[in-house]
N, C-alpha and C positions, 0 to 999 in steps of 0.2 A: 119752554114749556108747550106740551100737545099732548091732548088725548083724541083717538077719535074711532069710531065703530067700522067696521067692514062686512060685505059677504063674502069677501072677496080671501082665495089663500095669503099666507103672511110669510112675505119669506124674508130675513134677518137677514142686516146687512154686512157683508164681510167687517172682520175687525180692520183690515187696510184702508177700508172705504170710512171709518166712523174719525170723528175729529182725536187729534194728535193729542191735547189735551187730555185727555180720558186714559184716566188712570186704572179703570175697571169698566166693565159692560155686564148686563146681566139678561137673560133672557131667561122666559118662563115659557115652554110649550106643553099644554097641557091634552091628555090623550083618551077615548073614550078606552073603557075598560072591554074586553069580549066577558067579561062575569061579574056579578056583582052580586053579594049574597048567596054565591053558590046559583044562580040563574044565569043562562044565557041573554047578552046584552046582543038584540037585533039591530037596534038603534036607538036615537035621542032626540029626541023634538025638546024645544023652548021658545020661547019669545022674549023680546027686548024692548021694552019701554022706552025710544031711543031719548025722549028729554030726561028724564030719570037716570039712565046710563052715561049720557055726556055728563051731567052736571055730577054725577058723583066719580067719577073717570077724571074728570078732572082737577076735583078736590084734594082727591089720593096725589096726582101728579104733584100736582103743588105743595100738599103736605110733604112727601117726599123729599122737594126741591128745598124748602124752606128747611128743614128736620136735619138734612143729611149735607147742606152747602152742595147742594149741587148747582153743575154751571148750565146744566143742561138735562131733559127728562124727553121721555117721548111713552104714550102709554097707547095702544089698539089691541080691542078684541072684535074676534071675531064671530059673530052671529048668523 
């Protein structure tokens, strides 16, 4: 069980390289929209409060493992 933050692009592993006990795999990729509320989006800026983000990310991963009986979970968020 792990959660981390990165400023680098995230590349999801191919299914063949994942643990053979896994019966499923979930990946979510968010993208910046080119239009929001009818206006062109030219960029996106936000900040991360590292200590809080790591604490909350770890709590989310831990809850998923407990709630769904997962044998492994990994989360990463790009900032």
